[in-house]
C-alpha positions in Angstrom: 18.6 -10.0 47.2 18.8 -9.4 51.3 22.3 -9.7 52.7 23.3 -9.9 56.3 27.0 -8.9 57.1 28.2 -10.2 60.8 31.3 -8.2 61.9 30.0 -5.5 59.5 32.3 -2.8 61.5 35.3 -4.4 60.3 37.3 -2.7 57.5 36.9 -5.0 55.1 33.7 -6.5 55.7 32.4 -2.6 55.6 33.5 -2.2 52.3 31.9 -5.1 51.1 28.7 -4.1 52.7 29.0 -0.8 50.7 29.6 -2.6 47.4 26.6 -4.5 47.6 24.7 -1.4 48.9 25.6 0.5 45.4 24.4 -2.9 43.7 21.1 -2.0 45.2 20.8 -4.6 47.5 19.1 -4.8 51.1 21.9 -5.0 53.3 22.0 -4.9 57.0 24.7 -6.2 59.7 25.7 -6.6 63.3 28.8 -5.8 65.3 29.7 -6.0 69.2 30.8 -2.2 69.0 29.9 0.9 67.5 32.6 2.7 65.8 33.1 5.6 63.1 32.8 3.0 60.5 29.2 1.6 61.6 28.0 5.3 62.0 28.9 5.9 58.6 27.3 3.0 57.5 24.0 3.8 59.5 23.9 7.0 57.7 23.9 5.6 54.3 20.5 3.7 55.5 22.0 0.4 56.8 20.5 -1.4 59.3 23.4 -2.2 62.0 22.8 -4.0 65.3 25.0 -3.1 67.9 26.6 -5.1 71.1 24.8 -8.7 70.6 25.1 -11.3 68.2 21.8 -12.9 68.8 20.1 -15.6 66.5 17.1 -13.1 66.7 19.2 -11.1 64.3 18.7 -13.6 61.4 15.6 -13.3 59.3 14.8 -14.4 55.7 18.0 -13.4 54.3 19.4 -14.4 51.1 23.0 -14.3 52.0 25.0 -13.9 55.0 29.0 -13.0 54.7 31.1 -12.6 58.3 34.1 -11.7 59.1 36.8 -14.1 59.5 36.9 -13.4 63.2 33.6 -14.3 63.6 33.7 -18.0 64.9 31.5 -21.4 63.5 29.8 -21.4 67.3 28.6 -17.7 66.8 24.7 -17.6 67.5 24.0 -15.6 64.3 26.0 -18.3 62.5 24.5 -21.1 63.9 21.0 -19.9 63.2 21.9 -19.1 59.8 23.1 -23.1 59.4 19.8 -23.9 61.0 17.9 -22.2 58.5 19.7 -23.4 55.4 20.7 -19.8 54.4 23.9 -19.5 52.0 26.9 -18.4 53.9 30.4 -16.7 53.0 33.4 -15.3 54.9 34.4 -12.1 53.8 37.4 -13.3 51.7 35.4 -15.8 49.9 32.5 -13.0 49.0 35.5 -10.8 47.7 37.1 -13.8 46.1 34.0 -14.3 44.1 34.0 -10.9 42.7 37.8 -11.5 41.7 36.7 -14.0 39.4 34.6 -11.6 37.8 37.2 -8.5 37.2 40.4 -7.6 36.0 41.5 -7.8 39.6 44.6 -6.2 40.8 45.5 -7.7 44.2 47.8 -6.1 46.9 49.9 -8.2 49.3 52.9 -8.4 51.7 53.9 -7.8 55.1 53.9 -4.1 55.0 52.7 -1.4 52.6 49.3 -3.0 51.3 47.2 -0.2 52.2 49.3 2.4 50.8 50.2 0.6 47.9 46.5 -0.4 47.2 45.4 3.2 47.6 48.2 4.9 44.9 47.4 2.0 42.4 43.9 2.9 42.9 44.6 7.0 42.4 46.4 6.3 39.2 44.1 4.2 37.6 41.5 7.0 38.6 44.2 9.7 37.1 44.1 7.6 33.6 40.1 7.6 33.6 40.1 3.6 34.1 37.2 4.1 36.7 38.1 0.9 39.1 35.9 -0.4 41.8 38.7 -0.3 45.2 38.3 -2.4 48.4 41.3 -0.9 50.7 42.3 -1.8 54.0 42.1 1.9 55.2 39.9 5.2 54.5 41.0 7.5 52.0 40.2 11.3 51.9 40.3 11.3 47.9 37.2 8.5 48.7 35.2 10.6 50.8 37.2 9.2 54.2 35.7 6.2 52.7 37.6 2.3 52.3 35.3 1.8 49.3 34.8 3.4 45.5 32.7 2.0 43.2 33.5 2.2 39.7 31.9 1.3 36.3 34.8 -0.5 34.4 36.1 -3.9 34.5 39.0 -3.0 37.1 38.8 -4.0 40.6 41.5 -3.0 43.0 42.1 -5.2 46.2 44.3 -5.1 49.5 44.6 -8.9 50.1 45.3 -9.9 53.4 47.6 -12.9 54.1 46.1 -13.2 57.8 45.0 -16.6 57.8 45.5 -17.4 54.4 42.4 -15.1 53.2 44.4 -14.1 50.0 44.2 -17.6 48.6 40.5 -17.0 48.1 41.5 -14.5 45.5 42.5 -14.9 41.6 44.1 -11.8 40.3 45.5 -10.6 36.8 48.3 -8.7 38.5 49.5 -9.5 41.8 51.5 -7.4 44.1 53.9 -8.4 46.8 55.6 -5.6 48.7 57.7 -7.9 51.0 57.2 -10.9 53.1 58.3 -11.2 56.8 57.4 -13.0 60.0 54.1 -11.8 60.9 50.9 -13.7 62.2 52.9 -16.3 63.8 50.3 -17.5 65.9 48.5 -19.3 62.6 51.6 -19.9 60.4 54.1 -20.7 62.7 57.2 -20.2 61.1 58.6 -17.8 58.0 59.1 -21.2 55.9 55.0 -21.6 56.1 54.4 -17.7 55.3 56.6 -18.1 52.0 54.5 -21.3 50.8 51.3 -19.1 51.2 52.6 -16.4 49.4 53.8 -19.0 46.7 50.3 -20.3 46.9 48.7 -16.9 46.0 51.3 -16.1 43.1 50.0 -19.5 41.7 46.8 -18.0 41.4 47.5 -15.6 39.0 46.1 -16.2 35.5 48.4 -17.5 33.0 48.9 -13.8 30.8 49.0 -12.1 34.3 51.8 -10.4 36.3 53.5 -10.7 39.6 54.7 -7.2 40.8 57.3 -7.9 43.8 60.0 -6.1 45.7 63.9 -7.0 45.4 63.9 -9.2 48.3 60.3 -11.3 47.4 61.6 -14.7 46.4 58.6 -15.9 44.6 58.1 -16.1 40.7 56.0 -16.2 37.8 56.7 -16.0 33.9 55.6 -12.6 33.9 57.5 -10.9 36.8 58.1 -7.0 37.2 60.6 -6.1 40.6 61.0 -3.0 42.2 63.6 -1.7 44.0 65.3 1.7 45.7 68.3 0.5 43.4 66.4 2.1 40.2 67.4 5.5 40.9 65.9 7.4 38.0 62.5 6.2 39.2 63.4 7.1 42.7 63.9 10.5 41.9 61.5 10.9 39.9 58.7 10.1 42.7 61.0 11.9 45.0 60.1 14.8 43.3 56.5 14.7 43.7 55.4 12.7 46.7 54.4 14.4 49.9 54.7 11.5 52.4 57.9 10.8 54.2 59.9 7.8 54.1 61.7 5.2 52.1 58.7 2.9 52.7 56.5 5.3 50.9 58.7 5.5 48.1 58.8 1.6 47.7 55.0 1.6 47.7 55.3 4.1 44.9 57.3 1.8 43.1 55.3 -0.9 43.2 52.4 1.2 42.2 54.8 2.6 39.0 55.3 -0.9 37.8 51.4 -1.7 37.7 50.8 1.5 36.2 53.2 0.4 33.3 52.1 -3.2 32.8 48.4 -1.1 32.2 50.4 1.3 29.8 49.6 4.1 31.7 51.6 7.4 30.9 54.6 8.0 33.5 53.3 11.7 33.9 49.6 10.5 34.9 51.3 8.3 37.3 53.4 11.4 38.6 50.3 13.6 39.0 48.1 10.8 40.4 50.9 10.6 43.2 51.8 14.1 44.0 48.1 14.4 44.6 48.4 11.4 47.5 48.0 12.9 50.9 48.6 9.6 52.6 45.7 7.2 54.3 43.8 7.0 57.5 46.3 6.4 60.5 49.1 5.9 57.9 51.2 9.3 59.1 48.1 10.9 59.7 49.1 14.7 60.8 47.2 17.2 62.4 48.9 20.7 63.8 47.7 22.2 67.0 49.3 25.6 68.3 52.2 24.2 69.9 52.9 20.4 68.4 52.1 17.8 66.0 50.3 14.9 66.1 50.6 12.1 64.3 48.5 8.9 64.1 50.0 5.6 62.6 48.6 1.8 62.2 52.5 0.4 62.4 52.2 -2.5 64.7 55.0 -4.8 63.4 58.8 -4.1 64.1 59.7 -3.4 60.4 56.5 -0.9 59.9 57.6 0.7 63.1 61.2 1.5 62.3 60.3 2.5 58.7 57.7 5.1 60.0 59.9 6.5 62.8 62.5 7.0 60.2 60.0 9.0 58.4 59.2 11.0 61.4 62.8 12.1 62.0 63.2 12.9 58.2 60.7 15.1 58.1 61.1 16.8 61.7 64.7 16.5 62.1 65.5 18.9 64.9 61.9 18.6 66.9 61.4 16.7 70.0 59.6 13.8 69.2 57.5 11.3 71.5 56.1 8.1 70.3 53.5 6.0 72.1 53.3 2.8 71.2 50.4 0.3 71.9 51.7 -3.7 71.1 48.6 -5.5 69.1 47.6 -8.6 70.3 49.7 -10.6 73.2 50.5 -13.3 70.8 52.2 -11.1 68.0 53.9 -9.4 71.2 55.4 -12.4 72.8 56.3 -14.0 69.3 58.2 -10.8 67.9 59.3 -9.7 71.6 62.9 -9.8 70.9 62.4 -8.0 67.6 60.4 -5.2 69.4 63.0 -4.9 71.8 65.6 -4.7 69.0 63.8 -2.4 67.0 63.2 0.0 70.2 67.0 0.0 71.3 68.0 1.1 67.6 65.0 3.7 67.6 66.0 5.1 70.9 70.0 5.0 70.2 69.7 6.5 66.5 67.6 9.3 68.5 64.8 9.0 65.8 62.6 9.8 68.8 63.6 11.3 72.0 61.0 9.6 74.2 59.1 6.0 74.1 56.0 5.2 76.4 54.3 1.7 76.2 50.8 1.5 76.9 48.7 -1.6 77.7 48.6 -4.2 74.8 45.6 -4.2 73.1 43.6 -7.4 73.9 42.4 -9.2 70.4 38.9 -10.9 71.1 39.1 -14.2 70.8 42.3 -14.3 69.4 44.5 -14.6 72.9 46.1 -17.5 75.0 45.6 -17.2 78.3 49.0 -18.9 79.3 50.4 -16.3 76.8 48.7 -13.2 78.6 50.9 -14.2 81.7 54.1 -14.4 80.0 54.3 -11.1 78.0 53.4 -6.9 79.1 54.3 -3.7 78.0 55.8 -3.3 81.5 58.2 -6.3 80.3 58.8 -5.1 76.9 59.8 -1.4 78.5 62.5 -3.5 81.0 64.0 -5.3 78.3 64.6 -2.3 75.8 66.5 -1.1 79.4 66.8 3.0 78.0 66.1 5.5 80.5 64.0 7.2 78.0 61.6 4.3 77.7 59.0 3.5 80.0 55.5 1.8 80.3 52.6 4.2 81.4 49.2 3.2 82.0 46.4 4.3 79.8 44.8 6.3 82.7 48.2 8.2 83.5 49.4 8.8 79.8 48.1 12.2 79.2 49.9 14.0 82.4 53.1 12.4 81.1 52.9 14.3 77.7 54.4 17.6 78.2 56.8 19.6 76.4 57.0 17.5 72.9 57.1 19.2 69.4 55.9 15.9 67.8 53.7 13.2 69.4 52.8 10.0 67.7 50.3 7.5 68.7 51.2 4.3 67.2 49.6 1.0 67.0 46.6 -1.0 65.4 44.4 -1.6 68.6 42.4 0.9 70.8 45.3 3.5 70.7 43.5 5.5 68.2 40.6 6.2 70.9 43.4 7.7 73.2 44.4 10.0 70.1 41.1 11.1 69.7 40.8 11.9 73.4 44.0 13.3 73.4 42.7 15.7 70.4 39.6 16.9 72.3 41.7 17.5 75.4 44.0 20.2 73.4 40.9 21.7 72.0 40.1 20.0 68.6 36.2 19.5 67.8 35.6 15.9 66.2 32.2 17.5 65.2 
């Protein structure tokens, strides 16, 4: 079977490409930009076309799978329709997999990747050999976002963006939390809650819902996790290596899933004790005179939780946070929340200095009018603290001086700035 992926460099799409590759199918793909992910796929033998979406990229494929970011007027998708080739979005294709497995789907506004990773490592430790599709790279998977298992178990990260998770049909559904995000699509928290309720309705009759205590959804078999579960919290604290209450909560969710599957708590704790975190989630690197942290946090709640974890671990150190807002729409719609969060972070001395760099422009998802209304400069001005300022990408590195901890934070191209800074400080990226 010949399968072509449009937008193959996406974190989810690439995992599915690896799945079909492991199944022995002939896999190819295209993407506008090269990345570590596309490089990895090429090394595995996948033919990847970089830089252009063109009708010429489409040949006699049996199936074409496309990223949700790829629109209907994309030249490759137009050609696919013209040829009558079967096509599916990434969520639709993954949804078909969920119907044929004992699926554990992890959703929520925050904590999806970490919780998915923890559950995966617990099932592996228990010998249950799951297949895993996760929205980050795991060291335990050889820095991959995918693991091929041989059992009935499938563990997936179920993103709520544009209701993608409504394509999935799990036996166990996990909802870590529900907050305002993706408001450019949903418009309101009320609509987000409605979508999550529909996700819960996809659980099988004999399935389970695992949810945080503030999540309002219900299923007849519901397990609730909370920091009030003091005995379990203390057990987790005794073994977990990554700081922050948010990671304790993610581990509590994983513990509930573990117990549903009748996995012994000792096996769970052993797996959690080995977990070193995921790619760009409190990802630390020690240099001679400072620590560099990469973190994916891009929502106000995530930012606060992560920076609390930084201060918890580095209580007496001088900390610089470099934050890149992700998408003009999100920055505009959550502007007041960003202001409130960063004021709190600075006033509580969770960090010593904040640099805001240019907003990450998400191709195909930005509104020209909103672009004129919001900027990192305006955000810095509204935060109104002497130790918070806008710094252009070009002048960033000359401003990073005399800090013990430097954290690069955001979901966009700030990762590239972090990599450049590592090189400037003598780290060889190979």
